[in-house]
C-alpha positions in Angstrom: 0.5 0.1 0.2 1.6 3.5 -0.9 0.0 6.9 -0.4 0.3 10.8 -1.3 0.4 12.8 1.8 3.5 15.1 1.3 5.4 14.1 4.5 8.4 15.4 6.4 7.8 12.4 9.1 5.8 9.7 9.5 2.9 10.2 10.1 0.7 6.6 12.3 -3.1 6.7 11.8 -4.8 4.0 14.1 -7.9 3.1 15.8 -8.9 1.6 18.7 -11.5 -0.7 19.5 -12.0 -1.0 23.6 -13.9 -2.0 26.8 -15.8 1.5 26.4 -15.6 4.9 26.3 -13.6 6.5 29.3 -10.4 6.7 28.7 -9.0 6.7 32.5 -10.9 3.7 33.1 -11.6 1.3 30.3 -9.1 -1.0 27.7 -8.2 -1.8 24.2 -8.9 -4.7 23.0 -7.8 -3.8 19.8 -5.4 -1.2 18.0 -4.9 -1.2 14.1 -1.7 1.5 12.7 -1.2 2.1 9.2 2.5 3.9 9.0 2.9 6.3 6.3 5.8 6.9 5.5 7.8 10.2 3.5 8.4 7.3 1.1 5.2 6.8 0.4 5.3 3.4 1.8 2.6 2.8 4.2 3.2 0.4 7.0 0.0 -1.4 8.8 0.1 -3.4 11.7 -2.9 -4.4 13.3 -3.1 -6.4 16.9 -6.0 -7.1 19.7 -4.8 -6.7 23.2 -6.5 -9.0 26.4 -7.3 -6.1 28.3 -7.8 -7.4 31.8 -11.1 -6.2 32.0 -14.1 -7.8 31.1 -16.3 -5.8 27.5 -19.6 -5.1 28.4 -21.5 -7.0 26.1 -23.3 -4.4 25.1 -19.8 -3.1 23.4 -18.9 -6.8 22.1 -22.1 -5.7 20.1 -21.3 -3.2 18.4 -17.1 -4.3 17.4 -17.6 -8.0 17.7 -15.0 -9.0 20.5 -15.5 -10.7 22.7 -14.0 -12.0 26.3 -13.1 -14.9 24.2 -11.6 -13.8 21.7 -8.9 -12.0 23.5 -8.5 -14.0 26.2 -5.1 -15.4 24.8 -3.7 -12.2 23.7 -1.5 -10.0 25.2 -2.0 -7.3 28.1 -0.9 -4.1 26.5 1.3 -4.0 29.6 3.1 -6.7 27.7 3.1 -4.8 23.8 3.4 -1.3 25.5 7.6 -0.8 24.4 6.5 -2.3 21.1 3.8 -0.2 19.9 5.8 3.2 21.6 9.0 1.9 19.3 6.7 1.4 16.0 5.1 5.6 17.1 8.3 6.7 17.8 8.7 9.2 15.4 5.2 9.8 13.9 2.6 12.8 14.2 -0.4 11.1 15.1 -3.9 10.6 13.3 -6.8 9.7 12.7 -11.1 10.2 13.0 -11.9 11.2 16.9 -8.7 10.5 17.6 -8.0 13.8 19.8 -10.6 13.4 22.4 -10.7 9.5 22.7 -8.3 7.5 20.8 -5.2 9.8 21.8 -6.2 10.7 25.8 -7.2 6.3 26.0 -3.5 5.5 24.1 -1.2 7.8 26.6 -3.0 6.8 29.5 -2.3 2.8 28.4 1.4 3.7 27.6 1.3 5.7 31.0 -0.1 2.7 33.3 2.5 -0.2 32.0 5.2 3.5 32.6 6.0 3.3 29.6 6.6 8.0 28.4 4.8 8.3 25.4 5.3 11.8 24.9 3.4 14.1 22.8 5.7 16.6 22.5 6.9 17.5 19.4 4.6 15.4 17.4 1.3 16.5 15.4 -2.2 15.6 15.9 -4.1 15.0 12.6 -7.7 14.4 13.8 -9.3 13.4 10.1 -13.2 14.0 11.8 -12.2 17.4 12.2 -11.3 18.2 8.6 -14.5 16.4 7.9 -16.9 18.5 10.7 -14.9 21.5 8.9 -15.7 20.8 6.2 -19.1 18.2 5.4 -20.5 17.7 8.6 -21.1 13.2 8.4 -19.6 10.3 9.8 -16.7 8.0 8.8 -19.9 6.0 6.8 -20.4 9.2 4.8 -17.2 10.3 4.9 -15.7 7.3 3.2 -18.8 7.5 1.3 -18.8 11.1 -0.7 -15.0 11.1 -0.7 -13.9 7.6 -2.4 -17.2 6.8 -3.9 -17.5 3.0 -1.9 -19.2 1.5 1.2 -17.3 0.9 3.8 -17.3 -2.5 4.7 -17.0 -3.6 8.2 -17.2 -0.7 10.1 -16.4 -0.8 13.4 -13.4 -3.2 12.7 -10.4 -1.2 13.9 -8.9 -1.8 10.2 -10.7 -1.2 8.1 -12.2 2.2 9.4 -8.4 2.9 10.0 -8.0 2.5 6.6 -11.3 4.2 5.5 -9.6 7.4 7.3 -6.3 7.2 5.8 -8.0 7.3 2.3 -10.3 9.6 3.7 -7.5 12.5 4.2 -5.7 11.9 0.6 -9.1 12.3 -1.3 -10.0 16.1 1.3 -6.3 17.1 0.6 -7.1 16.9 -3.3 -10.3 18.3 -2.8 -9.8 20.8 -0.3 -6.0 22.1 -1.8 -5.7 25.8 -1.5 -9.6 25.8 -0.2 -9.8 28.5 3.6 -11.2 26.8 6.4 -11.1 28.5 10.5 -9.6 26.7 13.1 -11.5 26.4 16.9 -10.5 30.1 17.9 -11.7 30.9 14.2 -8.3 31.3 12.7 -8.0 31.0 8.9 -6.3 28.1 7.7 -5.3 27.6 3.6 -5.8 23.6 3.2 -2.6 22.1 2.2 -1.3 18.3 1.1 1.0 19.4 4.3 0.6 18.2 8.0 2.1 21.3 9.3 -1.0 22.7 8.1 -3.7 20.7 8.8 -2.7 20.3 12.7 -3.4 23.9 12.6 -7.4 23.2 12.0 -6.5 20.7 15.6 -5.2 22.9 17.6 -7.4 23.6 20.6 -6.0 25.3 24.4 -5.8 22.5 26.5 -3.4 21.9 28.7 -4.0 18.4 29.6 -5.8 15.8 26.5 -9.2 16.1 28.6 -9.0 19.4 28.9 -9.2 19.7 32.6 -6.9 22.4 32.7 -7.0 24.9 29.9 -4.7 28.0 29.0 -6.0 31.6 28.7 -6.3 34.6 26.4 -2.4 35.3 28.6 -1.0 31.6 28.0 -1.3 30.4 32.1 -2.6 27.3 32.4 -6.0 27.8 34.5 -8.5 25.2 36.1 -11.5 24.1 33.7 -14.0 22.2 35.7 -15.3 22.7 39.8 -15.3 25.7 41.9 -12.1 27.2 41.0 -12.8 27.0 37.6 -10.8 30.3 35.5 -8.9 30.8 38.9 -5.3 30.2 37.8 -3.6 27.4 38.8 -0.5 28.3 40.0 -3.0 30.0 42.3 -4.9 27.2 43.4 -2.8 25.7 44.2 -0.2 28.2 46.3 -3.5 29.2 48.3 -5.4 25.4 48.5 -3.0 23.0 48.8 -5.2 19.6 49.4 -6.3 20.8 45.8 -2.8 18.6 44.6 -3.5 15.8 46.7 -7.4 15.7 45.9 -6.5 15.5 42.4 -3.7 12.8 42.3 -5.8 10.4 45.0 -8.9 11.0 42.8 -10.5 9.3 39.5 -8.3 11.5 37.7 -6.9 10.9 34.1 -2.6 10.0 34.4 -2.2 12.4 31.9 -4.4 15.2 34.0 -2.2 14.1 36.7 1.4 14.6 35.4 0.8 18.2 33.4 -0.4 19.3 37.2 2.6 18.0 38.7 5.1 19.4 36.1 3.4 22.5 37.0 3.9 22.4 40.8 7.2 21.3 39.5 7.4 25.0 37.7 6.2 26.7 40.6 9.0 24.6 43.5 11.3 25.4 41.0 11.4 29.3 40.9 11.4 29.5 44.6 
């Protein structure tokens, strides 16, 4: 398989089938990755995972993977380092990946004690481009852009490859078109991952948006009684806030980002 994207570095499109929709408590049962290289080559890797927790029947009815199907598969912790190596140096892409797949994948890596850093990675959410230009589902997108019916929807590999084909068609269709990012800034669409990434940018500090950057670029709390308050002010006036976050059911990524802010404050003393 080959591609037509103009790349300076590899980009890995991926899709997850999971036990549910909560990144901090649910687990991966299947991951499929289509790694596009700058030379035009595409490497596809698909792996089923034993989530170590039961798959709810209502979830199995959607993706067709049941407990007995994955009981002999490796756990994520077993394959985490191999996956991290495969994704090393790659930008990341997928369908609705910025809101779900990437946060859950990061949580899985952190649970496995693998430092999967998103710094210097561009995150290309094909759904975001699609919703900006043609608000519809993946199935409709595949038919609209590629002129084909999506067979085996909710299969990780079928969805991954369909998403990849949709982006290639989008790049051709919208080359030179003007769109708006989440802040209303104009972006000219082109066959360029850096340009497409501008449509993905938001003001989240952590992946789930429990903390966000304000208009001055400062981190503020984005929930509860402290919403809108500078994180450093909350940590100074209410030190127990940090312990509460670490002991509560917040994503590991949120806890890590809060710890980085706390350490930064300590180092400035």
